[in-house]
C-alpha positions as CSV (number, residue, x, y, z in Angstrom):
1,M,3.8,-136.7,203.9
2,I,5.0,-140.0,205.4
3,N,6.4,-141.1,201.9
4,N,8.2,-137.7,201.6
5,I,9.9,-138.4,204.7
6,G,10.4,-141.9,204.0
7,R,11.9,-140.6,200.4
8,L,14.0,-137.9,202.2
9,L,15.5,-140.2,204.6
10,E,16.6,-142.7,202.0
11,K,18.0,-140.3,199.7
12,Y,19.5,-137.8,201.8
13,W,20.7,-139.6,204.8
14,N,24.1,-138.7,204.5
15,L,23.2,-135.1,204.8
16,F,21.4,-135.6,207.6
17,L,24.3,-137.6,209.4
18,V,26.9,-135.1,208.5
19,G,24.6,-132.4,209.8
20,T,23.8,-134.0,213.0
21,G,27.7,-134.9,213.4
22,N,28.7,-131.0,212.5
23,T,26.1,-129.9,214.8
24,L,27.6,-132.0,217.6
25,L,31.4,-131.1,216.9
26,L,30.6,-127.6,216.9
27,S,28.8,-127.6,219.8
28,A,31.2,-130.0,221.8
29,I,34.3,-127.2,220.8
30,T,31.9,-124.5,221.6
31,V,31.3,-125.7,225.2
32,F,35.1,-127.0,225.7
33,L,36.2,-123.3,224.8
34,G,33.5,-121.7,226.7
35,I,34.5,-123.8,229.9
36,I,38.0,-122.3,229.4
37,I,36.9,-119.0,228.8
38,G,34.5,-118.9,231.5
39,S,36.7,-120.2,234.0
40,L,39.1,-117.4,233.3
41,L,36.0,-115.0,233.7
42,A,34.5,-116.5,236.7
43,L,38.4,-116.2,238.3
44,M,38.1,-112.7,237.5
45,R,34.8,-112.2,239.0
46,I,35.8,-113.2,242.1
47,S,39.4,-111.6,242.3
48,K,40.1,-109.4,245.1
49,L,43.0,-107.9,243.6
50,K,42.6,-104.1,243.8
51,V,44.0,-101.0,242.4
52,G,43.0,-98.1,244.5
53,N,39.1,-98.4,244.9
54,C,38.8,-100.2,241.8
55,R,39.0,-104.1,241.4
56,P,40.1,-104.2,237.4
57,L,39.9,-108.0,236.8
58,N,36.3,-107.9,238.4
59,L,35.2,-104.6,236.2
60,I,36.4,-106.4,232.9
61,A,35.0,-109.7,233.4
62,T,31.6,-107.9,234.6
63,I,31.2,-105.7,231.3
64,Y,32.2,-108.3,229.1
65,V,29.6,-110.9,230.5
66,E,27.0,-108.3,230.6
67,I,27.5,-107.0,227.2
68,I,27.0,-110.8,225.9
69,R,24.4,-112.0,227.9
70,G,22.4,-108.5,227.5
71,T,22.6,-108.7,223.2
72,P,21.2,-111.3,221.2
73,L,23.1,-114.4,220.0
74,L,22.4,-113.9,216.3
75,L,23.6,-110.0,216.5
76,Q,26.8,-111.3,218.1
77,L,27.2,-113.7,215.2
78,Y,26.8,-111.2,212.7
79,F,29.1,-109.0,214.0
80,F,31.8,-111.4,213.9
81,Y,31.1,-112.6,210.6
82,F,30.7,-109.1,209.0
83,L,32.2,-106.6,211.0
84,L,35.4,-108.3,212.9
85,P,37.1,-109.2,209.3
86,M,36.7,-105.6,208.5
87,M,38.3,-104.7,211.7
88,I,41.0,-107.6,211.6
89,P,41.5,-109.4,208.2
90,L,42.9,-112.1,209.4
91,F,39.3,-113.3,210.5
92,S,38.1,-113.2,206.7
93,I,40.3,-116.6,206.1
94,D,37.6,-118.8,207.4
95,K,33.8,-117.9,208.2
96,T,33.5,-121.1,210.2
97,F,36.5,-119.9,212.5
98,S,34.5,-116.7,213.2
99,I,31.0,-118.3,213.9
100,L,33.0,-120.8,216.2
101,L,34.4,-117.9,218.0
102,A,31.6,-116.0,218.4
103,L,29.9,-119.1,219.8
104,C,32.6,-119.6,221.9
105,L,32.7,-116.2,223.6
106,N,28.8,-116.3,224.1
107,S,29.0,-119.4,225.9
108,G,32.0,-118.5,228.0
109,A,29.8,-115.5,229.7
110,Y,27.2,-118.2,230.7
111,V,29.5,-120.7,231.8
112,A,31.3,-117.8,233.8
113,E,28.3,-117.4,235.5
114,I,27.5,-120.9,236.4
115,I,31.0,-121.5,237.7
116,R,30.8,-118.2,239.7
117,A,27.6,-119.4,241.2
118,G,29.0,-122.7,242.1
119,I,31.8,-121.3,243.8
120,S,29.7,-119.0,245.7
121,A,27.6,-121.8,246.9
122,V,30.2,-123.0,248.6
123,D,30.1,-122.3,252.5
124,K,32.9,-119.5,253.4
125,G,33.5,-121.2,256.4
126,Q,35.4,-123.8,254.1
127,T,37.6,-120.9,253.0
128,E,38.1,-119.7,256.1
129,A,38.9,-123.1,257.7
130,A,41.6,-123.7,254.6
131,R,43.3,-120.3,255.2
132,S,43.7,-121.2,258.8
133,L,45.6,-124.0,258.1
134,G,48.1,-122.5,256.5
135,L,46.8,-122.9,252.4
136,N,47.3,-119.6,250.2
137,Y,44.7,-118.7,248.1
138,R,45.4,-121.1,244.9
139,Q,45.5,-124.3,247.3
140,T,42.6,-123.3,249.0
141,M,40.6,-123.0,245.4
142,M,42.2,-126.2,243.9
143,K,42.0,-128.4,247.1
144,V,38.9,-127.3,249.0
145,I,36.5,-125.1,246.9
146,F,36.5,-126.8,243.4
147,P,36.3,-130.2,244.5
148,Q,32.9,-129.1,246.3
149,A,32.1,-126.6,243.6
150,I,32.2,-129.2,241.0
151,K,29.1,-130.9,242.0
152,N,27.1,-127.7,241.7
153,I,28.8,-126.8,238.4
154,L,28.8,-130.1,236.4
155,P,25.0,-130.5,236.1
156,A,24.9,-126.9,235.0
157,L,27.7,-127.4,232.2
158,C,26.1,-130.2,231.1
159,N,22.9,-128.1,230.4
160,E,24.8,-125.7,228.8
161,F,25.7,-128.2,226.2
162,V,22.0,-129.0,225.9
163,S,21.3,-125.3,225.2
164,V,24.5,-124.7,222.7
165,I,23.3,-127.6,220.3
166,K,19.9,-125.7,219.9
167,E,21.8,-122.6,219.8
168,T,24.2,-123.8,217.0
169,S,21.2,-123.7,214.4
170,L,21.7,-119.9,214.3
171,A,24.8,-120.6,212.7
172,S,22.9,-122.0,209.6
173,T,22.4,-118.5,208.8
174,F,26.0,-118.4,207.5
175,F,25.9,-121.9,206.0
176,V,28.5,-123.7,208.4
177,G,27.3,-127.4,208.0
178,D,25.1,-127.8,210.6
179,L,21.8,-129.7,210.7
180,M,19.5,-126.5,209.7
181,T,22.3,-126.0,207.0
182,Q,21.5,-129.0,205.5
183,Y,18.0,-128.3,205.9
184,K,18.5,-125.5,203.7
185,T,20.2,-127.5,201.0
186,I,17.6,-130.5,201.2
187,N,14.6,-127.7,200.7
188,G,16.6,-126.3,197.7
189,A,17.1,-129.6,196.1
190,T,13.3,-130.7,196.7
191,Y,11.3,-127.7,197.8
192,L,9.9,-129.5,200.4
193,S,9.7,-127.5,203.6
194,I,7.8,-129.3,206.1
195,E,9.1,-132.9,205.7
196,P,12.9,-132.2,206.2
197,L,11.7,-129.5,209.2
198,I,10.0,-132.8,210.9
199,I,13.5,-134.9,210.1
200,I,15.7,-132.4,211.7
201,G,13.4,-131.5,214.9
202,V,13.2,-135.0,215.6
203,I,17.0,-135.1,215.3
204,Y,17.5,-132.1,217.4
205,F,14.7,-133.7,220.1
206,V,16.7,-137.0,220.1
207,L,19.9,-135.3,220.9
208,T,18.9,-133.2,223.8
209,F,16.5,-135.5,225.3
210,T,19.1,-138.2,225.3
211,L,21.6,-135.7,226.8
212,S,18.8,-134.3,229.6
213,K,18.4,-138.1,230.7
214,A,22.0,-138.1,231.1
215,I,22.2,-135.4,232.7
216,A,19.3,-136.5,235.4
217,V,21.3,-139.6,235.8
218,L,24.3,-137.6,236.8
219,E,22.7,-135.4,239.2
220,R,21.3,-138.4,241.3
221,R,24.6,-139.8,241.4
222,L,26.2,-136.7,242.6
223,K,23.8,-136.5,245.1
224,T,24.0,-140.0,246.5
225,S,27.7,-139.6,246.6
226,D,27.0,-137.0,249.4
């Protein structure tokens, strides 16, 4: 087995490298766009805007978050890959775009809860003090609430990045070039199952372990800066 692993690394190192790069790129784009989507959803969740007895922005965001968090990611990937192109032909142009969109929308729902929880953790007295000084809602959020909430939000967002790295493995079902896609390619060429899985597993572990340690360092620095 060890000899097979060595031969695989020697012959297919470029595929492992490409797969690692694609996985990181896919994860980074997912988290970046997920933060944008999640920020908008979080602001909608805490919005006080009312139309009659209804808070429409809160209702829309809540329904979206609950649907996304209440259904499997793989189901969402299938939906965007197969059903969405039938409904909107534009999305049939690039399968990778459809998968990336599904990943971003999924991540956005979880990021929304992270940001909402971070904002909610800030003492309400801070908002009252800011408003008493004459700051409007936007100024209060930007100058008082967000700077304090970021210490709670940032480590959780980094953990979301770690989770997304592992979740992108589901995208290999649609052959988008990530690590698990490269596993399928190597498996088809060599008929070896265990050895390439071990290599892929080690790469995933190294990526997530390194990021987890970096997050731990970040959390300690944030605590010491209080």
